Steps between C-alpha positions, in 0.01 A plus 500: 500500500250384757403860581441574131293184447286562809451862393369383161269257677365781720457734203281256310339302785169687492461480123587130504260430789216680318551259210522200733864441415757358741812720492792330673869576553757227548744619771853590388808602692695612190624853446605623156725772367256696285349842569198419720271750326552321167424160654190644671372639168567174314331282760206741533441494126520120484261452794261767369476316168446167672217640714346687205486199267434216745129442561519200729759300687822637640811706452831393651800733543839355584875491443713220356874458477612435144864454397633700797251784453144566605174514306180660627200307368132580484281200416129534424206278404370748243384423147851465362646669196520366147857415395488740205425792736775445762773702325266792429381545859810683619458770234339830610123527449459135410252286692386141471256454214207381705159662458426462873834648609468770766576860419860612512762695308732208423799661672561281807704228332681751276609694807602180680707393198669842470589506872628143480721578201628822662628284787644220284206272577261303280120496506368151422140407419380141474135418451256226414155582369236404753759425770665828603828682465837558657659843493855516632790741521823301487868569560484685832842501664472353850650724765762342729371391837512775755794481737408423860487807724819593684500414867706656776688295751 
């Protein structure tokens, strides 16, 4: 997962820096058993949204263990989302109802949700108006630790 998280950081570093945002990755040594391209797309969409909607502060990308599985989390200090809009945001072509919201098609979270569901995962959104949001993909099966390399005697 570390490679995927660092890749997302690199992809959005310039855009975040132009806005004065700190974009940080918490190191992780976990590996998961999900097609990497799907995880890359999910994380990219979550980070893209965080950078797009956060005007000041920071974005943090990391992994947590939860109930024997992993969750990739993207935290931001953006404007937050009203509780009545949270369920709608993962529908195609739906965006936050904020007059100052940046341009976009409203597909990023819908795609992330579809990819998550395709892999038996869950997209979770928690937010507090004026304080920021958490976007997470939960339920990633942790891969067994790699066996040590064989040595010859």
